[in-house]
C-alpha positions in Angstrom: 130.7 48.3 123.8 132.3 47.7 126.7 132.2 50.6 129.5 134.8 51.9 131.9 133.7 50.4 135.4 135.3 53.9 137.1 134.0 56.9 134.7 131.8 55.2 132.3 133.4 56.1 128.7 134.2 53.2 126.3 137.1 50.9 127.7 140.0 50.9 125.9 142.0 47.4 126.4 142.9 48.0 130.0 141.3 45.5 132.5 141.5 44.6 136.0 140.7 41.3 138.3 141.4 41.1 141.7 144.4 39.2 142.8 144.6 38.0 139.3 141.5 35.3 140.5 139.1 35.3 137.8 137.5 32.3 139.5 136.6 34.4 142.6 135.9 37.9 141.3 134.9 39.5 137.9 137.2 41.4 135.5 136.6 44.9 134.6 137.0 47.2 131.7 138.8 50.5 132.0 139.1 53.0 129.5 142.8 53.8 130.9 145.8 53.9 133.0 144.3 56.5 135.3 141.0 54.2 135.9 143.0 51.3 135.9 144.8 52.9 138.7 141.7 54.3 140.5 140.1 50.9 139.8 142.6 49.1 141.5 142.3 51.2 144.5 138.5 51.2 144.6 138.9 47.1 144.6 141.6 46.2 146.8 139.1 48.8 149.8 135.9 46.9 148.2 137.1 43.1 148.3 137.4 43.2 144.7 134.7 44.8 143.8 134.0 48.0 141.4 130.7 50.0 141.9 128.2 48.5 139.4 127.5 50.7 136.7 124.0 52.3 136.5 123.0 50.2 134.0 124.0 46.6 136.0 121.9 48.4 138.6 119.0 49.2 136.9 119.3 45.1 135.6 119.0 44.0 139.3 116.5 46.2 140.1 114.6 45.0 136.7 115.1 41.2 137.8 113.3 41.5 141.2 110.1 40.8 139.2 110.7 37.7 137.4 112.5 36.4 140.8 109.4 37.0 142.6 107.0 36.0 140.0 108.9 32.2 140.4 108.5 32.2 143.9 105.4 30.7 144.5 105.5 28.2 141.9 108.4 26.9 143.8 107.2 27.4 146.7 109.6 29.8 148.2 107.2 32.6 148.6 107.4 32.1 152.7 111.3 31.8 152.7 111.8 35.3 150.9 108.5 37.5 152.1 110.2 39.2 155.1 113.9 40.0 152.8 115.1 43.3 152.1 115.5 44.8 148.5 119.3 44.6 149.0 119.1 41.0 149.5 116.9 39.8 146.8 119.7 42.1 144.8 122.5 40.1 146.4 120.9 36.9 145.3 120.2 37.8 142.1 123.8 39.4 141.6 125.2 36.1 143.0 123.4 34.1 140.3 124.2 36.6 137.3 128.2 36.7 138.8 128.1 32.9 138.9 126.4 32.0 135.6 128.7 34.9 133.7 131.8 33.4 135.4 130.8 29.7 134.6 130.5 30.9 130.7 133.5 33.3 131.1 135.4 29.7 131.9 133.8 27.5 129.3 134.5 30.0 126.1 138.0 30.0 127.5 138.4 26.1 128.1 141.4 24.1 125.9 138.6 22.5 124.4 139.6 23.9 120.8 137.0 22.7 118.7 139.2 22.9 115.3 
């Protein structure tokens, strides 16, 4: 089930992509015209971003431990030792967003298998 990016209710087929640029900005699902209008204003103020849902915020926080676990193995712990949780979260979010956008582009490619 998709959740409205503004109010958290079930999304009902309304979507917003800042500047109509899905290659640069996430696409948000919304539940109504009212939330679509509010989300548009919020995204314009925040450079294309609507606040993360509670689930997204928790998922990013939960990813810190696996992220930290791989750093010594790759010899990268010194570079990240003094980084704040917010900086680590930005790295995680950038990776997740890039991964999701690539998957979306691949799924929407013109290569129809039949």
